[in-house]
C-alpha positions in Angstrom: 142.1 190.8 123.2 138.9 188.9 123.9 137.9 188.0 127.5 137.5 184.3 128.1 133.7 184.8 128.7 133.3 186.7 125.4 135.3 184.1 123.6 133.1 181.3 125.0 130.0 183.2 124.1 131.2 183.9 120.5 132.1 180.2 120.1 128.6 179.3 121.4 127.3 181.5 118.6 129.6 179.8 116.1 127.9 176.5 117.1 124.4 178.0 116.7 125.3 179.4 113.2 126.7 176.0 112.2 123.6 174.2 113.5 121.5 176.7 111.5 123.4 175.9 108.4 122.9 172.1 109.0 119.2 172.6 109.8 118.6 174.5 106.6 120.6 172.0 104.6 118.3 169.3 106.0 115.3 171.3 105.0 116.7 171.7 101.5 117.4 168.0 101.1 113.8 167.2 102.3 112.3 169.8 99.9 114.5 168.5 97.1 112.7 165.1 97.2 109.2 166.5 97.5 107.3 166.9 94.2 107.3 170.4 92.9 109.4 172.1 95.6 112.6 172.9 93.7 112.3 176.6 94.5 112.0 175.8 98.2 114.9 173.5 98.0 117.0 176.1 96.3 115.9 178.7 98.9 117.0 176.5 101.8 120.3 175.5 100.1 121.1 179.2 99.8 120.0 179.8 103.4 122.3 177.1 104.6 125.2 178.7 102.7 124.5 182.0 104.3 124.5 180.6 107.8 127.9 179.0 107.1 129.2 182.4 106.0 127.9 183.8 109.3 129.7 181.1 111.2 133.0 181.7 109.4 132.7 185.4 110.0 132.4 184.8 113.8 135.2 182.2 113.8 137.6 184.5 112.0 136.7 187.4 114.3 137.5 185.3 117.4 140.9 184.4 115.9 141.6 188.0 114.8 141.0 189.2 118.3 143.5 186.8 119.9 141.1 184.1 120.8 140.6 180.6 119.4 137.5 180.0 117.2 136.4 176.4 117.8 134.9 174.3 115.1 131.9 172.7 116.8 130.6 169.2 116.9 127.0 169.1 115.8 124.1 166.8 116.4 121.9 165.8 113.4 119.1 168.3 112.8 115.5 167.3 112.0 115.6 165.7 108.6 111.9 165.2 107.7 108.9 167.4 108.0 105.2 166.7 108.1 104.5 169.5 105.7 105.9 172.5 104.0 104.2 174.7 106.6 105.9 172.8 109.4 109.3 173.3 107.8 108.8 177.0 107.6 107.5 177.2 111.2 110.8 175.6 112.2 112.6 178.1 110.1 111.0 181.0 111.9 111.5 179.4 115.4 115.2 178.9 114.6 115.7 182.5 113.4 114.0 183.8 116.6 116.4 181.6 118.7 119.4 183.0 116.8 118.1 186.6 117.3 117.8 186.0 121.0 121.3 184.6 121.2 122.7 187.6 119.2 120.9 190.0 121.6 122.4 188.2 124.6 125.9 188.5 123.0 125.4 192.3 122.4 124.3 192.7 126.0 127.3 190.8 127.3 129.7 192.8 125.1 128.3 196.0 126.5 128.5 194.7 130.1 132.2 193.8 129.6 132.8 197.1 127.8 134.1 195.2 124.8 133.1 197.8 122.2 135.0 196.2 119.4 132.8 193.0 119.8 129.7 195.2 120.2 130.5 197.0 117.0 131.2 193.7 115.2 127.8 192.3 116.3 125.8 195.1 114.9 125.9 193.5 111.5 124.4 190.4 113.0 121.6 192.4 114.7 120.7 194.0 111.3 120.9 190.6 109.6 118.6 189.0 112.1 116.0 191.7 111.6 116.0 190.8 107.9 116.0 187.0 108.6 113.1 187.1 111.0 111.1 189.4 108.6 111.7 187.0 105.7 110.7 183.9 107.8 107.5 185.7 109.0 106.6 186.8 105.5 107.0 183.3 104.2 105.0 181.8 107.0 102.2 184.4 106.5 102.1 183.5 102.8 101.8 179.8 103.6 99.0 180.6 106.1 97.1 182.4 103.3 97.7 179.7 100.8 96.6 176.8 103.0 96.4 173.6 101.0 95.7 175.3 97.7 97.9 173.6 95.1 98.1 176.5 92.7 99.1 178.8 95.6 101.8 176.3 96.6 103.0 176.2 93.0 103.3 180.0 92.9 104.9 180.1 96.4 107.6 177.7 95.2 108.1 179.6 91.9 108.4 183.0 93.6 110.2 182.1 96.9 113.6 183.5 95.8 111.9 186.9 94.9 110.8 187.3 98.6 114.4 187.2 99.8 115.3 190.0 97.4 112.3 192.1 98.4 113.1 191.8 102.1 116.7 192.7 101.5 115.7 195.9 99.8 113.5 196.8 102.8 
């Protein structure tokens, strides 16, 4: 059985994961209408799907533990970006925010001696290490590329490969 405070904290995380999914969907849609950024659009569409899976996993966990997983109301995310670099800076900032929230949840679970929730959250801790690493890698690559069009072309072409490389460690 979940405590009321753990249930509320997990539902807050559900909201954050749902907001992440929406933010990355907005980034994908923006990239989709930019010339030559189909790879980036596909990357963010996939990223959005992943965040939705994270949200569902949390929601189901709350329900399985005797709580009530709440489907959140969301505000509209940022829908346009001044540049590709700015979109990826937002991506990194968002992943850092999610990591901080997961860490707070882990701390709360330990404080309340809710070891089942603590155990469940370890997957999210590992996932966030990968997500932040991926976001940092992509930001670093964009920093190196600058405004070089051929570099941006290669970045867009190869972006899905970076995800696979990060996942392998």
